[in-house]
N, C-alpha and C positions, 0 to 999 in steps of 0.2 A: 487495770486499774480496778480497784475496790468500789463500787458505787457508793456515793455519798450516804445514803439510805442505811447501807449497812458498816458504814464505819465511823458513826457517831454514836456515843455512849453518853446518854444524859441520864442521871440517876434522879428519877422524880418519885414523889410518892401520892399522885392524884391531889395534890392541894386544889380545892377550890375555895368555896367560902369557909370550908372546915377540911381537916385532913379526916379520911374516912379509912385509911389502909393503917394496918399495924406497924409498918415500917415506917411512919412517918419520922420517927425519932433518929434512925438511920440516916434518913433522907436529909435530914437538918445536918448532918454531920458530912456530907459529902457534896462538892462543887458540879457545877454543870461541866460536861465535856471532858471528866476526869474521874479516875476511881482514887484520888489522893484526898485523904481527908480534911476538911475545910480547916481545921486547926492547923494543917502544916502548909496546905496550899496558900493561904492568906499570909504567911509570913514572908514573902517575897512579893517584891514588884511585877516580877513575870507571872506570879500566880494571880495576881489580882487582874494583870492584862489577859491572862488566858481564860480567867472565869467570865470577863468582860465580853472577848470573842464567842465564848459557847452560847451567850444569851442570843447572837445573831444567828447561829448555826442553828439553836432549837427554833428559831421563828421562821426557819425554811422548811420545817416537816409539814407534811400533808394537811394537818389538822389545825394549823395556823396559815400563814401565808405562803406556804409552799404547794397549796392548791385551794383549801375551801375559803379562806378569805381574800382572795386574789383573784384568779380564774374559775375557782370550783363553783361552791354552793351559791354564793351572792350572785354569780353571773347566770346561775340556772334559775335561780328565784326572779331573777329580770328576763328570763325567757330570750337569753342572747344566743342560744343554741337552738338548733333543730333537733340535735342527737338526743334520744331518751333512753334511759336506761334499760337492758334486756327485759322483754317480758311487759313493759310500761306502754300503754296507750294513751293514757290521760296525762296531759301536761299539768293538770292541776293537782297531781299527786306530790309534788315536790312540796306543796304546802301542808301536807299532813304532818303536824306537830305533834299531836298526841297519843301518838301509838308508833311502834314499831312495824316496818312495812318490810316484806320480802321480795325480792324481784323487782324491787322500785327503787325509789331515791332513797329510803330509810332517812328521811330528814331528822326526824328525832333522834337516833343514834349519831349521825352527823352533829345536829347541833350540841348533843353531851359531850361529844368528842373534842368540840371546838373549846366549849366552856373549860373543860378539864386542862386543855393543852395552854390553853391563854393563862389560867391561873397557875399551872405550873412554871411558866416562863415569870410570870410575876414573883413567886414564891423563891425563885432564882435570883432575881433583881433585889428582892428584899434581904436575901441571905446575903448578898455582896454588899450590900449598903451597911448592913450590921458590921461585917467584919471592916468596913471602910470606917465606920466610925470606931471599931474597936482598934485597928492598927494602922489605918490609912497614914496620919501623922509620921509615924515612926518608920513604917515599912516603904511608902512611896516616896523615894526621894526626889523624884523628879516633879517640880510643882505643877508641870502642864500635864502631866499624866495623872496626878493626882486630882487634879479638877476635870479633867476628861471623863475618867472613871465615872466620878459620881455624877457629873453632868449628865454623861449619856446613859446612866442607869436611870434617873430620874424622868429624862425625856421618855426611854423606852416605856417605863411604868405608866406615865400618863397615855402614851400611844396605846397601848394594849386595853387598859381600862376604858379608853375612849372608844374604842371598835367594839368592846363588850357592852358600851351603853347603846350606842348605834344599833346593836342587835336585839338586847334584852329592854332597851329603854322604849319611853314612848315614841309616839309618832307626832309630827308636829310640835317639837317641844317648842321653839320661839312662838307659835301661833296660838298656843292653848296653856292658859295659866294652870291647868288642872293638871295638865302633862307633867309640869315640873316638880309636882310632889308625889308623882309615882313612884314607889319605893321598887327599886329594881334589880340592883347587882350590889354586893358588897366592893368597897375601895380598900383592898390589903394593903398595908404599911408595915405589917409585923411579920418577920421570919419565924413564926411560931406554927401550931396547929390549933391556936384556940378560933372557936367559932366568931364570925364576924357578921355584923347586921346588914340586910339589905337596906340601904340609903336612896333618899329620893334623889330624883335624877339630878334636880339643881345642884344636890351636894356632891354628887360626881362629878359635874361640871366645875363647880369650885374648885375640887382637889384635881382635877387634871391642869387647870389653871395655875394652881399654886405650883404643881412639879414643874410644869413647864417653864414657869417664871423662875423658879429656883435653880432649873437647869440652865436657863439663859444667863444668868448671873456668874455661873461658874465656867461657861462656855463662851464668855465675852471677849477671850483672848482670840477667838476666830471672827473677831466681827469684819476684818480686811480679807478673810478667806475667800480664793476666787474658784468658785466650784468647777470652772470650765478647764482648770488645771487637774488633769486626771492621774497624775503621777503620785499623789498619796490617797488617791481613792476614797476621798471624804465623802462622796456622796453615796457610799454604801456604808456609812456610820452615821449616827443620829449628831448631824455638826449643827452649827449654830444656826446656818439659814433654815434648816429643816426645823429647827424648833420655832422660830418665827411662822414658817408655814404652817406648823400645825397649830399655834396661837390663833393663825388667820382662819384656820378651818373651824375649830371649836367656838371661836368667837362667832363666827357665821352661822355655825348651827345653832348656837344660843340666841340668834337675833340681836347682837349688839353688833350693828354694822359699822360704826364710826372705829371701833377697834379692830374688826376683820378687814376692814379697807387698809387702816394703816398697817398694820400689818402685813397682808400682801403686796401693798407697794413697796415695802421695806425690802422685802424678799426681791421683787422684781428689779428693784434699782438697786441692790446691793450684792446680790449672789453670784452675778459674773455668768450668768447665761443667758441663752437668748432663744427665740422662738424658731426652730428649724423650719426651712421652706422646701426640704427633701428627706425622705426615708428609704433611699437605695440603700441595700444591705443593714439599714437599720431600723425594721419597722416598731421597735420599741421606742424608738426617739431618745436614746440612751444620754444623749448630751442634754436632754432636758430634766434629767432625773436629778431632784433636789436630796432624796433619800430614797434607797432601794436596798434588796438584799441581794447578796451573790450567793448563788446556787450552783455549788460545783457539779460539772459535767450535765448543766440544765438540760440540754437537748436530750441527753440519754435518760436522764430521770423523768423527763416529761414526755417520753416516745408512746405512753399509754393514751396522750389525752390531745397530742398536736404532734402530727407528722406528715410528710407527702405519702404519694403511692396509691397503691389499688385498695389498700384498707381505710381510706378516707370515712367511710361510713361507721366506722366503729370509734372514731376519734370525735373532739368536741368541733363537729362541723355545723353550718348553717347553710339551709338554701339559699341559691343565689338570690331567689326572690326576695328573702329576707334579709340579705345583705343590702339588696338595693332599697327597700324600704327603710332600714335603719339609718343610710347613709343618702337618703334622697337621690339616687342615680338610676340611670335606666341602662340596664344591660351592663356591658364591663365599660361603659363609656361615663367618665365622670372627671370633674374637674379637682374633685377632693382627693389628694395624694392619699387619704385613709382608707379609701375604698377601691383602691388601684391595685393593680398586680405586684407592686413592689410592699403591701400591705397584707393581699389576701392570695392564697392560692387557690385558683379556680380548676374544677374538674368539670367542664362543658359537658361530658357523656354524663354524667349524673347529676349535674345542675347543682352542684353542692360546692362550698367554699371554706376554706379553713384560714384562721388568723396564723400570720407568719411571726407573730410577736414572740413565741416562746419556739421557735424554729431555725430564725435567721436571727440569732441573738448572741453574737460573739462574746460581749462583756458576761453572759451568763447572769442577767441581774432581772429580779422580780421588782418592778416599779412600785413604790408606795406612795410616793408624792412627786409630782411632776408640775413643772412651770405653769403650764397652761390653766391649771386649777387656780393659780393666783389671779390670772387675768379676769376668770370668771366670777372670782370672789368679789374684785373690784367693780366689775360690772354688776353683780348683784346689791352690792351694798351701796352703790353709789346713787345720790340723792338727784343727781342732773340726768336726764335721758341721753343727751348727745354725749356725756363722758361713758354713760353704763354702754350703749352702742360702740363706741370707739374701741372700748377693750374687749368685747366679744367677737367684733370684727377684724380686730386684729390678729385674733388666734386664725378665723377664718380664711382672711387673706394670706397667711403663712399657709394654710392648708393647701393652697391653689384655688379657692372659690374666689371668682373675680368680684371686684367693689361693687359692678353693677348689681349683684345679689346681696349686699350688706342689708342686715337685718336693721330694723329700728324698735326701740326699747320707750316708747313715748307713752306705754302703758304698764303697769305691773303685769298685767296678763301677756304682752308681748313679750316682755322682759323673760318671765318665765318659761316661754312657750319657746324660746330662742335658746335658751340655758338647758331647757330639758333636752332638745334635739343635740346641742353640742356636747352634753356630759355623754350622752348616748354614743355617738361617734368617737369624741376624743378617747374616753377611757375603754373601749370596748375590749374584754377580756381583763381588764384591770380590776373589777370587784366595786366600782365606785358608783355605778349608775343606780344600783339596787337603794344605797344609802342616800342618793339624792332625792328619789322619789319618796323615800321615807321622811326624810328631814321637810321636805315641802308638802307632805300629807296629799300626794298625788296618787289617786286611785282611779279605778274604771279600766277601761279596755285600752291596751297599747297598741299603736299604728302596726307595728311589725309582728304583731301575736294577735289574733283576732279571737283563738281558741281561750284566751285566759281574760276574765275580768278580776282584777285585784281590788280587794276590800281591806279595812284596817287591819282586821285579823291576821292577814298574810304578812304583816311587818313587825308583829310584836312577837319574840319568840319566848316560849314558856320555860320556866325554870327546869333542870334537867331533875328527875327522880332524887339523885343522890343529894343534891342540894335542899329538896324539898324534905327527904328523909332525915338527914344529918345536919343540915344548915340551921340558922337562926330560928328561934321559935318564939311563940308569943310569949312563953315563961321568962325567957332571957329578956324579953322587954318588961316584963312585970316585975323583975328582981332588980332592976335598976341597972343592968350591966350596960345596956345603950348609952348611957349617960357617961360612962367611964370611956367609952371608945370615941363619943363624938364631942366635939369643943362647942364653945358658946355660938359660934358661927359656922356650925355645921362642918368643921375640918376634923378630919380623921386624927385622933391622938393615939400615939402608940402607947401600950399599958407600961406602967413602972414594971 
């Protein structure tokens, strides 16, 4: 069977804040995952469904969530691996953002690829939404499908922009009023090659929430969806509960604790999923996934990064001593199922360990939102210390940690310390821990990696060279074009 990476054809033209390639007009006429012209594809309901499916497939490429925004770069930035690139001896090299580097991480180049890949998917989303506006009412006969297509597309647009914000936006957004005014990324809602302005972080947050709430209104027919029923595999699409989970994540990022807790509780109470107490043959805890991506032949596609065998030292391994530090365990003995042999393969001869999340993964799933995050959000957002402790300890107890070791959250410092440790353990290999550190303004030396001392500059990605050269300019602002793009409340408005 042909590998996924060789069997997907997505015709994209390098859209970022602005098209910079000559083929941009050709791209606008072609839909994702097909060589059928858009004006033909979007004349059938199946064409719309195919285009939507193509969005999810494109998100499994390595420059998005098929590597760098899941187990790849974001985990390297959090120093979750002891595997270093060939020829690299200094772990701090991963934070070189201002120049291309060879024989090392080349983080500058990787970040430019992430930026381009994310905006390419966003461009495809906007193209789909444009055709939905033009043809949707006539072409998509099934009312549910019509709602689903628009709802999922809007939710995906919000999701992708939010991760761009987390990377290129400010540190400690909720705790720093000046951070909210930092101009960081464009919020693209138009399917054309026009330049788009870099907007303040607060405007990006507002637009993410706006898209999510509109998506929720379209998807409300799924309110009674039980995600434990895997027959329809709605956990592999942006379902109604995933939209609420994203609202919880975004409100928590923005420091709006009441709203964050409300949406997180809603997901816990209504999604139909429960926390698992075992991970035999399922280290990814797939039954807790609210939203994830299916990668065809995942184990084969990711064998360069995760695999058993004598070549473990060429994969994303960590020293067993690092594993013990991350999971607060001693040797191979641990109450925590997240550190046991059901979660990590240990090579005792080399004293290396490797996560099984992308090896023993029968559902071939890349998890993007999982249920325990909702418990952590309620813990963080609650004004009552007992309630905070109860929610985080519920997850810990389910993972096998005895009640005798329950944490307390009587102070903000205790609560943040407990959450710091749990995000590090729970989301190992999933790319969430680095964002946790950035969201909460946590710098300094990490307990599991004494070689690196993180500073604020490590958390804010610089704009790619192409965006600096071809993107929005001071002249654009001076000629009044910005006012055409931003509404009176900061909402992005499409050009007429």
